[in-house]
N, C-alpha and C positions, 0 to 999 in steps of 0.2 A: 504494500500500500504506500501511500504518500509518506515521505519521511523515512523510508526503510534504509537501513544501513547494511552494507555488504562487507563481509570479511575479505581479507586479501585473497584468499583462495577463490571466493565467489567472484571477485573482480577479475581475476585472471581468467576464470572460466567464461565470463561474459565477454571480455575483450577477445578471447580466442574464437568466439563465435561470430564476431563482427567481420564483415567482408566489405571490400571496396564496391561501390555501386558500379554496375556495368556501364560501359561507354555507350553513348547514343549511337545507334546504327552500327554497333560493334566496331566503331572506329575510335582510335585514341584521339584526345583533344589535339588541335592544331598547335604546332610548335613554330612560332614565327621566326625564332632564331635559327632553327634547323633549316627552315625554308630559305633563309638568306644565305646560309652556308652552301646549300645546294645550288642556288642561283649563281653565287660568286664563283664556285668551283667550275660550273659549266661555262661561264663566260671566260674564265682564265684559259680553259682548254681551247675555246674558240679563238681567243686573241692570240694564242700560241700557234694558230694555223690549222687547227683541226676542223674538219667540216662539222656543221651543226648537228646533223643526225648522229654522227659518231660521238661527238662531245656529249650529247644527251644520253646515249647508251653507256658511255664510260662513266658518266656521273651517276647514273642509276646503279651501275655495278659497284662503284666506289662506296655509295651510301647505303646500298642494300635496299633500294626502293624501286618503284616502277618508273618507266619512262614517262608515264602520265604525271606522276608526282613532280618530276623534273620540269615538264612542260608547264604545269600549274605554277611552279615557283617562278618560272620565266614570265608567265602571263601576269603574275601578281604585280610586276613592275611595268607592265605594258610593253614588254620586250619579247613576247612569245613569238 
């Protein structure tokens, strides 16, 4: 009831049962910093003379993400 006090063992048991809420649409929250690193890496490869499609593929491989994610990072700055 209201005002109940838990022992340390009961607290540990309750905390052990708590779980993180699921991500919406089974997707992790967007990380803007990671997106910027992806975009910068891709543009560095392009500025080094690599063709755009290969730079996108190499960036996706380097970050362990999809080519779609790399393209979205590029589009976020209006440079897709």
